[in-house]
Phi, psi and omega in degrees: 000320181296318181297318180297317180297321180296314181297319180295318179295324177295321180294319179299318179298316182295328183283319185248348185277330181271086183292337182297312181287321180297336181292337180051047187292137180261345178211169190297316181300321179293327181292312186288344176278349182287334181171162184290340182270356187275140175229162182236124179274117182263008176294120182301332184260017185287317186290137174272166181299130179096346180278142180277166180300327181294346178291347176289341182262116181198175176292151189303313181297322180293320178298315180293324178295327180277000172108009178272125179295143183302327181290343182261010181257125175275116182212072183291153179235151176286172179206171179221144178227129176270119185265331178216122188221058179288132184293149177296152188282132170255155180294130181254143178230145175274180189299326184274008176088003180275136181293133179274124180285135182246152176288148180305321182289346179268353182268130180239124180246353184225139184213134000282176182253336182207135177207165181237131178243131173256119189251134168252144184307127176081355182253110182288147172244124186243147175212160180259138177242126181257135174235132178227122181288117186284151177272145177058041181280134184298151181227133169250126181236125179246123182263113181252117191240140173283121180251030171289166191301327183294347182260020185301310182291332179293322182300323181299320181285329182286339183300333178256015185292325188304299184293323181294316181290324177300320180295315181292318183288340177296340176286342182258318183214150177269355182235090184234135176231150184225145177224171183216138174217161181222158180214158173228281186193165174300142187269047176224160172290148005264017183284324176227165175275128184262012174294146184307320182293318182288334177291332177277318180216097184286352184273161182262164176069217183264015180288134180259107183240155178278163180298146180294151179209164180276298179211140180224126175274098187285315185221121173294153183306129184214158176265006181264100181293327180292325178295323176300312181299320183294310183290321179294326179295339180272357183280151179233152179289149174240198181203161176212180187265315186267166184284311179296148182251170181267041184294331182294325175301317181293316180299319180299316181292322177297324183287318189264343181265064185297321183291316181291324180285325180094026180297138170256171176277065180224191176295124183247120180243134176241115178263118182252110187248124181201165174236024183218176177279200186217150169273150175219182188311131181106331180291340181294341179298334178298331179257014180077020180257116185242347181287128178296151178298131185272356177067026179243166182278130180226050178264127172234122185054039177065022177235136178287118189257355186248023181294331180278353187252321182251144178292168173297149176287155175280165179296318181297320179296320179295317179301316181299313183291322177295320180291316180299329183257011173056042182256128177260129189255136175243115179268110178259098188232159179288162185300329182301325184255014177305311182302320182296313183282339172294319176295320178296321178301321181295339180266342182250110179299152179052052175229161181218157179235132176233150181273118181272133176292168186302330182242016177065024181290340183258017188296325182294312177299322180298316181294316181299313181297317181294321179297315179299321179294316182290318185285343180274002180233133176243130180233124179271140172224153180240156177288177182300133183270146175298159181300132178086357180258133177237158182224139181231142183241142170227121182260142174238094188267191179298153176062025175073018180284124180243130180227153179229176181070215179295327178292340179286355179276346189223157172226142182243171177058042180270124177265168178299131180091352180285142175249136174230155183239145174234130172263122185243127182241125181246130183227139175245151176241118184074200181232124179302162182305128179067353175063023181286151178299146178235157179237131173235160181231142176235131180213155173281132181302135179086001179240151182274340181286153182205162175254125179260124184240122175265125182257122173248146187241136175272107183250343180224160177280162177297324182291347178298328181293337182266008182297144180250111180288146179050045184288140175296341177290345180254056174052074176062037173081028180270016179189176178258127180269110181216143175054039174082006183212162179270129172258102192291147172292162181301133179091357179245144180224172180105160183298324177251020179059034187278351184236155170272144182297342179279343185253012189292321191259040179273155183294323181297322179290324180296329184297325181284354180260007178255130180275127177052044179058028178291155178282338182278129176277125179054037177056025183061017180243014181192184179241146180270112180239118180058036179075010180233137180285128169248111190289149179290158175265146178268161175299322176273115184295344177282344181260131185220145167269150178205181181103162182301324181245021182056031182275351182254158172208171182244027182222001181250037176267169178298150181241154175216131183063032181062022178239140179295127183053033177064008183078009183236031180185182178235152183263121177232118179051047174068020176230135179283127171257106190282153173289162176305144179072015174229148180211179181103161182295334178246017179053038182253008180248113182277138176266002181268117182269009178295330179288346179263359185282123179279172181295338178270015177067017175258146176292122179053034176059019181072009183236026178187183179237150182262117177234121179054040177077010181231136180282135169247107188287128177273333174269110190291347176287338184258144182221186177097169183297337179233023177056038180252352183264127179234093185296334185258006180282151179301146178093349181295316182298318181294322180295323185269352188305306186297320181290320178296320182296317183286323182283326183274325188234355179070027180234182177096178185290336184259017184295333180276338181243023187298313184297326181280319189263343192234034180257017186271359179227160176270125182260127179234122181267142176234165186282318183214176186293334180292339182272355177292145179300142179252143181303327183288334183258013183240148181274003179216156184298141179232131180255123177269134184231146175225116183231157181242139180266187184293342180263015181063026176263140179266142170228147188241137178204167175238149178234133181203161171245116186283184183293342178265017180060025176263136180279128182238138175232119172259128184228141174286127191281003177237143178277147177258095185253143176296146183291140180280158181294152177272107191294317187299309178300323181296312180298315179298319179296318180297316180297313180299320180298317180298315180298314182296317179298320179298315178298319180296318179297319178297317180297317180297316180298319179297317180296315180297321180294320179297313180300317182295317181295319181295321178295318180294321180293321179294319179297321178295317180296321181295317180292326179295321181291325184274359184281141178237114187260136177274130186270347178299153182267162179273125185293337182274342186293131173238140181287145180275001185252129176244131182254126180237136181258131178281125183290340181274350187286128183251003176083017179268000000 
């Protein structure tokens, strides 16, 4: 099953993987556009009989294998040239250690700045882009504030924002400018009340409010913080009817009116402050406004004058204009509208959302935090790509973090002075219309700097320039002879453009495509074109029909080892042409006798003959590729003992090196000795072995070399060990023996004592009988008893 799956996967690759052949290219330019691996053989004599012109287009290795010299293969490659490569800016200091202030136009944060790429279809061109966050980079900040009535208390806190913010921003940059604008709503119903009184004072009661307006540019960007405080202090609250405000109209005008706002080519920040939601495209219909926002500047005397004429911009339109003008947006909104503006932030690249306190008292901290968040992240974006061109990014950020895909466009947590690298790969597929140069731009979002890339496309081969129009080689000038082949004029066909497309299928021409008056045209393996057979292509591009009548092929030769011509030759017209030192119908017989050389430098160890590189042993006791293995010779069992022991039982001297030293044979375990192979039932000699291990256990096995010269060992999987002693009876016997011997000794001692006592008693009796005693008294003897009579005793 595995082999079948492998063959099938190879077939799928061959069918769809070789784009060169599938392209069926008729000329060199068409071939090289099919893929980066495709080449075109311009050798005039390359094609064999029956092969079509498209056979010149193939993968490089295949072309060379088919006999095309490498010098005759057209295989152009793309290239890249860096046209402007100014180094990124480092902080400069003068002699006394004071930082030298630089002009914005002298600061470079991205490198290179301009390059040219020459693209070939399917071949990527890659280059590295360096980004370094510059120190003391100038900042323009425009504060856009909602002046509807609900923002009354906020205005009081913003009036002193200029000088305070200038002081805080001086810690970040020495070149800071600030501007101010305000918005309310479109000046039509139902957004505001259009009664004359409400147009003068839209607020209720005794509140004094200014007339409603859409957007007003109060202060152009300036470095004078006091002027900001003065002009903002003169502003008054206005009012409208509905809750959402017309802030999108204001953002659009701030983005596109660069001259009136005073934007420089530096970091541009737009702070959008409100406590309400927003109107967007389509909402203008409520006021009878149906014209889409045109995305152009309409400020007259710093007031937006076309709010009643154009609808609100869409979010996508706003995103485009903010991106085109490198403006980073900070939404300073109250907590109530945080979720809404968080969703909006996700749609606008390089934007941030901060929570504004009820009276805007925290606006400075909010701006500083949002700026730090935005400036610490770099995101690359590219302009619209030409058709068929793709671009891929790989980022190498701080701490060795590498990202690809969409994540490869950005790096985060970048501090001042940090360098990050991006690898950018540009690939084209095919050739764009007319093959004219195209220009694309890559820039970091929120920055004015960009990389300009000019794309040139390889649409034709070099040999195309040497083409000869109306060449006589193409049948009296019916085509252009270029790159070794004829490129026929319209209406002409054939290898030399010798036929008209209207005359291709005539009977007379078909007759010349039949071999020996056969009924089959081109042997059923091709088509008759202009009286000449053009052979069909196979699913496998390595397999080809050829010959005048497509009667030959290179895949129907004899096989050996499941390989065409044994892998030692090539198939030509169904006959194997063998490589040197090989012979046979399938090139499977080697003429090299080095494979038959034994270790003693004798052919087949002197015990056989060498045929087709393989020994045939004449001495049947010997086996193996060089007739050196003798399974039944003495000493075989001893030689194999340690390896059999370690592989079968995990014991022996080689158990630690078993895998390294003992993997040269196939081990087969059997249950008992009766299952071991017997010499009588085997077609090759079998040696029976019986060996003993260190524990005095016997193990049984056989050793043999099979007909495939593989060494086989059959081993009984259990050891034959002598039975161990029964401890309990032995201990009991020893104890019983000791007890019995002790009792016997006691009995013997007792018996001897009785015999001894009886002898002594008898001797005593005998001496007693023989004794003679004298009855006379001893004159010296006095009795120890004295008798005294009591005088008072009367005998009663």
